[in-house]
C-alpha angles and dihedrals in degrees: 000000000000118000123226113253093226100059105005092239137121117231092258093049091049090051091053092050092049093049091050090046090058094052138062087274086087089069094051101278123127129234129207107265092227089061097053104032114079119192133031138303094304093057092047092049090050091052095046090050088064088061097047111093091196090056104034120047093212110022115217093192136044127191154170132245126038105333093169125262143243086255087075097259116152121237122254121260116284092254088067102043134068132209136199139169122271116217088261090050089055089049090056089057092048100053148313117341120168090233093145090064098044102041104030107057094007118246137158112274094217092051093046091049090050090049093050092047090050090051092049089051093044112026092184093055110144129221093264089055092047093051090057083072101027107038096170148309119320108209126206093237096046116224133150128281098216097198122039098192096077088057091064091046092050092049091049095051104024093243136070148131121245124198112231140183131177119254116260140177134210121232131185123199129213092272092055097254112149121217134188110221118198117191099174140062120222110259111265094015118103113236091238092052091047094052092042090056089058095044092049093046090053092046091050090047092238085124115045130183102046110119098179141014122195122185136155133173109284094008131100121265109248119199119188114213123218113249090239094059131083119225092237091055091054093047092050090052093046091049093051102040108028141043089268087105115043138166121240114205110218107199119171096198119151141168105255114180087346093303124111106243132179110219138184108245095249092051092048092051093047090050091048091052091049093049099046101029112143133165091260100042096113093050091045093053091050091048092049092050091049094048103037106019118115141171121296112262101190121070122215115211 
């Protein structure tokens, strides 16, 4: 479903936020999902995504019950879950928030606010100048964009593919055994699917040189490397045969005047400013960045 450029929401998501905004959920209470989500499974899935921090960079909803998991588990039926507004969700109902740019595709709110402010100050700002403020996507699950050049191409055209891998660290125990410790899951890949890709590649002998793999829900995956193997050899095999190396599709597609439109980033930001401009927009962007901004999660190599 394509999100509207002005608020970054689909029609069904906007409907849920408005229903919650007219109830006690605005003061922190939760409402039964079945009461505030109209439509079928697709509408419910779109609403639940706004409450999943591994899916949405800045959740607009929070909830109770089984809302799914980063393991790939599906949420419970709407009769068994509850939803409410986060402070940022309330802010979306109160005035302009650049939700489109921070949640789809995911970016850092502080960086997007800085880019918009720079564009307001200098309407002829070019892409190079914008990327001094917005260097690239910032995904909910972190990770590393291993090649920066496709970012510029995607921003220039509105569409691109970025090579990704999760962050990892190397540890060595007292006996000299070397382990690869992976704390993250690639964005858009369930943790269970990610780990299964490694287990199956080892079982099929497409990946050789791993002597042990430990993983538990909520804990890092720890892979012990055989003493005869070099770290670079293992990484090359994992990149080629598992979900260790993935591709993130960066598509800047928005509903503009009710029509799905692919836009270069600069054009999208200029259009957003034109459509939501108010007398207090500069102050509001600064306030949003101060209140909701956080550190970048995704590295760019």
